N, C-alpha and C positions, 0 to 999 in steps of 0.2 A: 447700209440699208438694214432696217430692223427686220425681225422675223415676220412681224405682221405685215409690213409693207411688201416684203418679198412674197408672202402668200397671196396678197391682193393682186400682185403681178401675175402669179401662177393662175389664179382664178380668171383673170381677164384673158390671158393667153389661151387657156384650155376652153373657156367659154366661147371665144371666137373661133377656136379650132374646128368646132362642129360645122359651122357654115363654110369656112375656108376649105376644109377637107372635102365638103360636098362638091365644091367646084372641081377639085382634083380627081375625086373618085368617079366623076363622069367621064374621065379620060384615061384613067389608070385602072387595071384590074386590082382588086383589094390586096391580094397577097404580094403582087408586084409593087404596089404603092408602099406597103409596109416595109418590104425588103429595101427599097431604094432610100426611104426616109431614114431608116436605121443605119444603113451603110453611110449615108451622108453625115448623120449625127455622130457616128463613131469616129469618122475622120475629123470632124470639127472639134470634138471633145479631145481627141488625141493631140491635135495641134495646140489647143488651148492649154492642155495640161503640160505639154512639153515647153511651151513658151513661158508659162507662169511658174512652174515648179521644177523644171529641169528634166533630166532623163526619166524615161518611163520605166521605173523600177519599183517592184512591189516589195513591201516588208516580208521577211521570211514567214512562211506559214499562212499567209493571207489569201493566196490564190484560190484555194478550194472554197473558202467561205464566200469570196466575191463572185466566183463562177456560179455557185449555187444560187446566190441572190440574183445574179444576172439571168439565169435560166428561169427563175420563178417570176421576177418582177418585169422582165422584158419579153423573153421568149414565150413563157407560159401565158402571161397576161394577154399579150397581143394576139396570139393564135386563138385563145379561147374567146376573146372579145369579138374578133372579126368573124370567127366561125359561128359564134352564138348569134351575132347580129344578122347573119345570112339566113338563120333558121327561125327567127322570131321577129316580132314587130319592133320598130325603133322605140315605141313607148314602153313596151315590156322591158326591153334592154335598159332603158334609162331608169326605170323604176328599180330594177334589180341592182344596177350600179349605184343607185342612190343609197343602198344599204351599206356602202363601204365604211363610213365613219362608225356605224354601229358595229360592224364586223371588227374593225380595228380596236374599238373600245372593249368588245367582248373578249377577243383573243388576248389583248393586253392585260385584262384583268385575270384571265385564266392562267396566263404565263407569269403573272406578277411583274410584268414589265412596267405597267402603269397603274396608278391608283385612280379610280373613278369616284370622285367625291360627289356630294349631293348637287352642288352647283353645276358640275360638269354633266351629270346625268340629266338635269333639267335642260341645260343648253342643248345637249345632243338630241333629246326628245323633241323639243320645240323645233329645232332646225330640220330634223328628219321628217316630222309631220308636215312642215312647210313644203319640203321637196315632194312628198307624196301627194299633197294637195295640188301642186302645180302639174304633176305628171298624170295623175288619175283623171284630172279634168279633161285631158286629151283623149281618154278612152283606153282602158287596159283590157286585153282579151287573152287571158290565160286559157289554154286548151291543150288537148293531146297533140295537136299539130305543132304547137310552139314549145312543147315541153323540153325537147332536146336543146333548142336554142336558149331557153330560160335557164336550164341547168348549166350550160356552157358559160352563160353570162355570170351565173353565181360562182362558177369556178374561177372566172376572171377576177371577181371581187375578192375571193379567198386568196388568190395569188398576190394581188396588190396589197392586201392587208398584211399578209405574211412578209412580203418584201419590206413594207414600211416598218414593221416591228423588228425585222432582221437588221435593218439599218440602225435602228435605235440601240440594239443590243450588240452592235459590232464594235468590239474593243480593238481599236486600231488608231495609230497616229495619222492615218490618211485624212486629208481635208474632204469637205463635201464635194468639191470639184473632182478630186481623185476617185472618190467612191462612186460618183455618178458616171465618170468616164469608164472606169474599169468594169462596173456591172453592165453598162450598156454595150461596151466593146465585147465582153465575154458572152453576152446574150444574143449578139447579132448573127453569128454564123448559122445557127439553125433557122433563123428567119430568112436568111438568104437561100438556104436549101429549100425551104417551103415555098418561097416565091419564085424560084428558078424556072419552073415550067411556064408560068405566066410571063415572066420577063423575056423568055425566048420566043413566045408566040404573039405578044401584044403588037399592035400597030403603032409604032412610035410617031408616025407622021400625023396621027390624030391629036397629039398633045400640043396644046396652044400655050401661049405665054401665061394665060390664066391658070392652066394646070401646073405649069412649072412654078408659078408663084405660090400656089397652094402647097406644093411639095416642099419648097424651101421654108415656108412659114411653119409647116407641121414638123419639120426637122430642126431648124435652127432655133425656133422659139418654143414650140410645144415640147420638144424632147430635150434640147440642150439647156436653154435658159430656165425653163420651168422645172426640169428635173433637178438642176443644181440648187435652185431656191427651195424646192420641196425637201430635199435631203438635208440642206442646211437647217431648215426649220425643225425637222425631226430630231436632229442632233442637239439643237439649242433649247427648244421648248417642249419636246416630247411628242408622242404619237397622237394622243387624243386632241390636243389643242391644234395640231397641224391638220389632222384628218377632218375635223368639223368644217374647215374652210371649203372642203370639197362639196359641201351642201350648197355653196354659193354658185358653183359652176353651172348647174342647170338654169339658174336665174339669169346669169350673164348670157348663157347660150340662147335663152328666149329673147333677151334684148337684142343680141347680135342678129338673130334670125329676123327680128322686126326691122332692124336697120339695113341688113344686107339682102334679105330674101323677101321682104315685104310682108312677113307674117306679123299678126297683131295679137298680143296677149289680152286675155279677158280679165274681168274683175277678180275671179277666183285665183287666177295665176298671180295677180298683183298681191292679193292677200297672202298667198303662200310665200311669195318673195319677202314680204314684210316679216313673216314668222321666221324664215331662214335668217334674215338679217338680225332679228332679235336674239336668236340662239347663238349666232356668231359673236354678237356684242357681249353676251353673257360670259362666254369663255375668254374673250379678249380682255374683259374687265377683271378677270381673276388674278389674284396676286398670291 
């Protein structure tokens, strides 16, 4: 599978994950849901890595770097995202998270990890404005009441951008599967600690097959499959060309909500989606 095809799979999985997770979060407390999905994903990744690459042994000197990336890209990102979402509106959160490709490009340029040429800048700007158009059309309300959540959401973006650039700069013989597995496994313990109070007090009898289906989807596909493909693309084509595909996720999420939840996008959202697609096609066509 090519890097572009893999990223399209990531976009589809993450786009549908919003609606699927909404089913599950109606039955699981948020921190408990996060703890279980990461624990399940860690087990699946460890099994896959053991089956495909043999004993779970790290190259000398790589543990500290992988643990740091795991804490940033998994523990930090998830805790800030969930805590931020609880303190602000979903629309505000989506708009802040839409800045991720811009954040990746900016940090990459500052750290000289990636060069942002004119075509890339144009593609990034068009795609980002398309996402903003889609989200703002739903109504954004920044205020003192949402400031804490908005800042936490921005912190989540910074964590994911730092993680993405860290994977790019990771000089190791490890495969994308191994990098994904180890960073997720090493980032899971603190998520289990954070989710423990809710895990101990939640009513397990309320969880239906729909809730369990959402949990399995958000673990096996959204974390395991999508993370592997994302990290593989970062290593193969770089951070900027990978990150811009994240602009497609809100578009797919809107389509998924229409299909699964009965929500209908308007003309402005369709126009924004076309702009995002144009920006992504610009960067895909780069040689």
